[in-house]
C-alpha positions in Angstrom: -1.3 120.7 -68.0 0.0 117.2 -68.5 2.7 117.7 -65.9 0.1 119.0 -63.4 -2.0 115.8 -64.0 1.0 113.5 -63.3 1.9 115.4 -60.1 -1.7 115.2 -58.9 -1.9 111.5 -59.8 1.4 110.8 -57.9 0.0 112.7 -54.8 -3.2 110.7 -55.0 -1.3 107.4 -55.3 1.0 108.3 -52.4 -2.0 109.3 -50.3 -3.8 106.0 -51.0 -0.6 104.1 -50.2 -0.3 105.9 -47.0 -4.0 105.1 -46.1 -3.4 101.5 -46.9 -0.3 101.3 -44.7 -2.2 103.1 -41.9 -5.1 100.6 -42.1 -2.7 97.7 -42.2 -0.7 99.0 -39.2 -4.0 99.3 -37.3 -4.9 95.6 -37.8 -3.9 93.6 -34.8 -1.4 90.8 -35.4 -3.1 87.3 -35.3 -2.3 84.4 -33.0 -1.0 81.9 -35.6 -1.8 78.3 -34.6 -0.5 75.3 -36.5 -2.1 71.9 -36.9 -0.6 68.8 -38.6 -3.6 66.6 -39.2 -4.6 63.7 -41.4 -6.8 65.0 -44.3 -5.9 62.1 -46.7 -4.9 58.5 -46.1 -6.5 55.9 -43.8 -7.5 58.6 -41.2 -8.4 61.3 -43.7 -12.1 61.4 -42.9 -11.4 61.3 -39.2 -8.9 64.1 -39.4 -11.2 66.3 -41.5 -13.6 66.2 -38.5 -10.8 67.6 -36.3 -10.1 70.3 -38.9 -13.8 71.3 -38.9 -13.9 71.5 -35.1 -10.9 73.9 -35.0 -12.4 75.9 -37.8 -15.7 76.4 -36.0 -13.7 77.4 -32.8 -11.7 80.0 -34.8 -14.7 81.5 -36.5 -16.6 81.7 -33.2 -13.7 83.3 -31.4 -13.0 85.8 -34.2 -16.7 86.8 -34.4 -16.4 87.8 -30.7 -13.3 89.9 -31.2 -10.5 87.4 -31.1 -8.3 86.5 -28.1 -7.3 89.6 -26.2 -8.2 91.7 -29.2 -6.2 89.5 -31.7 -7.8 87.3 -34.3 -6.9 83.6 -34.6 -5.3 82.3 -37.8 -5.1 78.5 -38.3 -2.5 76.9 -40.5 -3.4 73.3 -41.5 -1.0 70.8 -43.1 -2.0 67.3 -44.3 0.2 64.6 -42.7 -1.4 62.0 -45.0 -1.9 59.7 -42.0 1.9 59.1 -41.8 3.5 59.7 -38.4 6.9 60.6 -39.9 5.2 63.3 -42.0 3.4 64.5 -38.9 6.7 65.0 -37.1 8.2 66.8 -40.2 5.2 69.1 -40.6 5.1 70.0 -36.9 8.7 71.0 -37.0 8.0 73.1 -40.1 5.2 74.9 -38.4 7.5 75.8 -35.5 10.8 76.5 -37.3 9.7 77.9 -40.7 6.2 79.2 -40.1 7.0 80.4 -36.6 3.5 79.7 -35.3 2.6 80.9 -31.8 1.0 77.7 -30.7 0.0 74.2 -31.9 -3.1 72.0 -31.7 -3.2 68.3 -32.1 -4.4 66.3 -35.1 -6.0 62.8 -35.2 -4.7 59.4 -34.3 -2.5 58.3 -31.5 0.5 57.4 -33.7 0.3 60.8 -35.4 -0.1 62.8 -32.2 2.7 60.6 -30.6 5.0 61.9 -33.3 3.8 65.5 -33.2 4.0 65.8 -29.4 7.7 64.6 -29.4 8.5 67.5 -31.6 6.4 70.0 -29.6 8.1 68.8 -26.4 11.5 69.4 -28.0 10.7 73.0 -28.9 8.7 73.8 -25.7 5.3 74.2 -27.5 2.1 73.2 -25.6 0.1 70.7 -27.7 -3.5 69.9 -26.8 -5.1 67.0 -28.6 -8.8 65.9 -28.8 -8.2 63.1 -31.3 -5.7 60.7 -29.5 -5.9 58.7 -26.3 -3.2 55.9 -26.4 -1.9 55.3 -22.8 1.7 55.5 -24.3 1.2 59.2 -24.9 1.2 59.8 -21.2 4.2 57.5 -20.3 7.0 59.7 -21.6 7.3 62.3 -18.8 6.3 65.1 -21.1 5.3 68.5 -19.7 3.9 70.1 -22.9 1.4 67.4 -24.1 -2.2 67.5 -23.0 -5.2 65.4 -24.0 -8.9 66.3 -23.8 -9.7 62.6 -24.2 -9.3 59.9 -21.5 -6.8 57.1 -21.8 -7.6 54.5 -24.3 -7.9 51.7 -21.8 -10.4 53.8 -19.7 -12.3 55.3 -22.7 -14.1 52.0 -23.4 -15.3 51.4 -19.9 -18.8 52.5 -20.6 -19.1 49.9 -23.4 -18.7 47.1 -20.8 -20.2 48.7 -17.7 -23.5 49.3 -19.6 -24.1 45.5 -19.5 -24.8 45.8 -15.8 -28.1 47.4 -16.9 -29.3 44.4 -19.0 -31.0 41.1 -18.1 -29.7 38.5 -18.5 -26.2 39.9 -18.2 -23.7 38.7 -20.8 -21.4 35.9 -19.6 -18.8 35.8 -22.5 -17.1 38.2 -24.8 -14.8 38.2 -27.8 -12.3 41.0 -28.2 -10.7 41.9 -31.5 -8.9 45.0 -32.8 -6.4 46.6 -35.1 -2.8 46.3 -33.9 -2.0 50.0 -33.7 -1.5 52.2 -30.6 -5.1 53.3 -29.8 -7.0 50.3 -30.8 -4.7 47.7 -29.2 -4.9 49.5 -25.9 -8.7 49.8 -26.3 -8.7 46.0 -26.4 -6.7 45.9 -23.2 -9.3 48.1 -21.7 -12.1 45.8 -22.8 -10.3 42.9 -21.2 -9.8 44.8 -17.9 -13.5 45.8 -17.6 -14.8 42.4 -18.7 -12.8 41.0 -15.7 -14.3 43.6 -13.4 -17.8 42.7 -14.6 -17.4 38.9 -14.4 -17.5 38.5 -18.2 -15.2 35.7 -19.6 -13.1 36.6 -22.6 -13.3 33.5 -24.9 -11.4 35.1 -27.8 -8.8 37.8 -28.0 -7.0 38.8 -31.2 -5.2 41.8 -32.7 -4.9 42.0 -36.5 -3.0 44.3 -38.9 -4.6 47.5 -39.9 -4.2 46.4 -43.5 -6.4 43.3 -43.0 -8.7 42.7 -45.9 -10.4 39.4 -45.0 -12.7 40.3 -42.1 -15.0 37.4 -42.8 -12.4 34.8 -41.9 -11.4 36.6 -38.8 -15.0 36.9 -37.6 -15.9 33.3 -38.6 -13.3 32.2 -36.0 -15.0 34.4 -33.4 -18.5 33.1 -34.4 -17.3 29.5 -33.7 -16.7 30.6 -30.0 -20.3 31.8 -29.8 -19.6 34.8 -27.5 -22.4 36.8 -26.0 -20.8 40.2 -27.0 -18.3 41.3 -29.5 -16.0 44.2 -28.5 -13.8 45.8 -31.2 -10.8 48.1 -31.0 -11.5 50.3 -34.0 -11.2 53.3 -36.1 -13.9 54.2 -38.6 -12.8 51.9 -41.4 -12.3 49.0 -39.1 -15.8 49.5 -37.6 -17.5 49.7 -41.0 -15.6 46.6 -42.3 -16.5 44.7 -39.2 -20.3 45.4 -39.6 -20.3 44.4 -43.2 -18.5 41.2 -42.4 -20.9 40.4 -39.6 -23.8 40.6 -41.9 -22.1 38.6 -44.7 -21.4 35.7 -42.3 -24.7 36.1 -40.5 -23.1 36.5 -37.1 -25.4 38.2 -34.5 -23.9 38.3 -31.0 -26.2 39.8 -28.3 -24.2 43.1 -28.5 -21.5 44.7 -30.7 -19.4 47.6 -29.4 -16.6 49.7 -30.9 -14.0 52.0 -29.4 -14.3 54.5 -32.3 -16.1 54.8 -35.6 -19.9 54.7 -35.1 -19.9 58.3 -33.8 -18.6 59.5 -37.1 -21.6 60.5 -39.3 -20.4 58.4 -42.3 -21.0 55.2 -40.3 -24.7 55.7 -40.1 -24.9 57.3 -43.5 -23.3 54.4 -45.3 -24.6 51.4 -43.2 -28.1 52.8 -42.7 -30.3 50.2 -41.0 -27.3 47.8 -40.6 -25.9 50.3 -38.0 -28.9 49.8 -35.6 -28.1 48.4 -32.1 -24.4 49.2 -32.4 -22.8 50.5 -29.2 -19.8 52.9 -29.2 -17.4 54.5 -26.7 -17.8 58.3 -26.4 -16.7 61.0 -24.0 -19.4 63.6 -24.8 -23.0 63.9 -25.9 -25.0 67.1 -26.4 -27.4 66.3 -23.6 -24.7 66.4 -21.0 -25.1 69.3 -18.5 -21.8 71.0 -19.4 -21.4 74.8 -19.8 -18.6 77.2 -20.3 -17.3 80.3 -22.1 -17.0 80.7 -25.9 -19.8 78.1 -26.9 -22.1 78.1 -23.9 -23.6 74.7 -23.2 -23.1 71.3 -24.8 -26.4 71.7 -26.7 -25.4 75.1 -27.9 -22.2 73.7 -29.4 -24.2 71.0 -31.1 -26.5 73.5 -32.6 -23.7 75.8 -33.9 -22.0 72.8 -35.4 -25.1 71.8 -37.3 -25.7 75.3 -38.5 -22.1 75.5 -39.9 -21.6 71.9 -41.3 -25.2 70.6 -41.6 -24.3 67.6 -39.5 -23.9 67.1 -35.7 -20.4 66.7 -34.1 -19.1 63.5 -32.6 -17.1 63.4 -29.3 -13.7 63.8 -31.0 -14.8 67.1 -32.6 -16.1 68.3 -29.3 -12.9 67.3 -27.5 -10.8 69.0 -30.1 -12.8 72.3 -29.8 -12.8 71.9 -26.0 -9.0 71.6 -25.9 -8.7 74.8 -28.0 -11.0 76.6 -25.6 -8.8 75.6 -22.7 -5.8 77.0 -24.4 -7.7 80.2 -25.2 -8.7 80.7 -21.6 -5.1 80.5 -20.5 -4.1 83.1 -23.1 -6.9 85.4 -21.8 -5.9 84.9 -18.2 -2.3 85.7 -18.9 -3.3 88.6 -21.1 -0.8 87.5 -23.8 -0.4 89.0 -27.3 1.3 87.6 -30.4 4.0 86.9 -31.2 4.6 84.6 -28.2 8.0 84.0 -26.7 9.4 80.8 -25.4 8.9 82.0 -21.8 5.3 82.7 -22.5 4.7 79.3 -24.0 6.2 77.8 -20.8 3.8 79.9 -18.7 0.9 78.6 -20.8 2.1 75.0 -20.1 2.2 75.6 -16.4 -1.3 77.2 -16.3 -2.7 74.2 -18.2 -1.3 71.9 -15.5 -2.6 74.1 -12.7 -6.1 75.1 -13.6 -9.5 73.4 -14.1 -11.5 74.5 -17.1 -15.3 74.5 -17.2 -16.3 74.1 -20.9 -19.2 72.9 -23.1 -17.2 69.7 -23.3 -17.2 69.3 -19.6 -14.6 69.8 -16.9 -11.0 69.7 -18.2 -8.4 69.1 -15.5 -5.0 67.9 -16.8 -2.9 65.6 -14.6 0.9 65.7 -14.4 1.1 63.3 -17.3 -1.2 65.5 -19.4 -4.2 63.2 -19.3 -7.6 64.6 -18.5 -8.4 63.6 -14.9 -12.1 64.6 -14.6 -14.0 63.4 -17.7 -16.2 60.3 -17.3 -16.5 57.8 -20.2 -19.8 57.7 -22.1 -21.4 54.9 -24.2 -23.8 55.6 -27.0 -26.0 53.4 -29.1 -27.5 53.8 -32.6 -31.3 53.7 -32.3 -33.5 54.7 -35.2 -30.6 56.2 -37.0 -29.5 58.4 -34.1 -26.8 58.2 -31.5 -28.4 57.9 -28.1 -26.6 58.3 -24.8 -27.1 55.1 -22.8 -24.3 55.4 -20.3 -23.7 56.8 -17.6 -27.2 55.9 -16.6 -27.9 59.2 -14.8 -27.5 61.0 -18.2 -29.0 58.3 -20.4 -31.4 59.5 -23.1 -32.7 56.0 -23.7 -32.4 52.5 -22.3 -30.0 50.2 -24.1 -31.5 48.1 -26.9 -30.6 44.5 -26.0 -30.1 42.0 -27.5 -28.7 42.8 -30.9 -31.4 42.1 -33.5 -30.4 39.2 -35.8 -29.7 40.0 -39.4 -32.4 37.6 -40.7 -35.0 39.5 -38.7 -34.1 43.0 -40.0 
């Protein structure tokens, strides 16, 4: 009797094991996509936004049956805001983890390092969180950006002053001396010249700068009409706190990046009012495409998932992922991908124009997006309002900046 029980148990176990193997065999292999992104360090909060954007894209795609019937699996590694670590982790994703594809992280220095590795191994890499001009000057074939070049990205922050009266006559330009922010300052200088605005102060400072008060006191002495800042989130927040402490109220204050991150308004509250920021996307833009639908649809889905609205870097990151997805679908590819298939993906990304919720993505020979107009937003009543281009403006620009003593 005992022997019969053991035989029956073994048969049952073998049958269950067979069923498990059968079910496992029926599950389609996922597209494994790797991302080295800053989740800690100076860009940790910015990088976490990029991670959220990719996560929403993955979940949305998988809920609709995946790509060509295969689910998406994302592998995130924290590069700690260190470019050397970014390069090391990108190589690990390719060589050890054997991912099918890559997506870009946050920060021009980090993406500069990652794209050098991806180019070496022939892996397309689309970034929505980096825009330094130097990224496009290396003759790379496998690097693509959903953002415009840094020098062009800030155009809206200067061109918007054509819509005010009286028009500003002078400007001070300051910024952190790293890839993206330094080039943003060069862009400010270029567009000030085009708009007849005299630059009375230009200064780049180390990212490690602690004494913003002394820096801005020098600027205050020049009495510029507007202050234009090449920034990341921390730079933007420290600048605003210093402006209040030294009671400096130029007629306008604009940043290349930072105010579009929710933490800026959350932490500064009323002190964030009147601030202008460069952007490349807002949810009221008339953009539509597959996966997410329209710009407003993406905005709504994002809020439902994270209980906050996305900024343009998050939209650009998800938009780049959509472009790569559309190529996979057109080529009818399945994992694991070969070197030749990744080359075919790269060629298609250069050839095609992609209509997405983020707008039209058309990559030039250098990988830069060639069809996306810059946007300027302003914080009004605790919300980011599109104020440029004028044809898409949700509100007129608030000008001039309200003095601290009157707030």
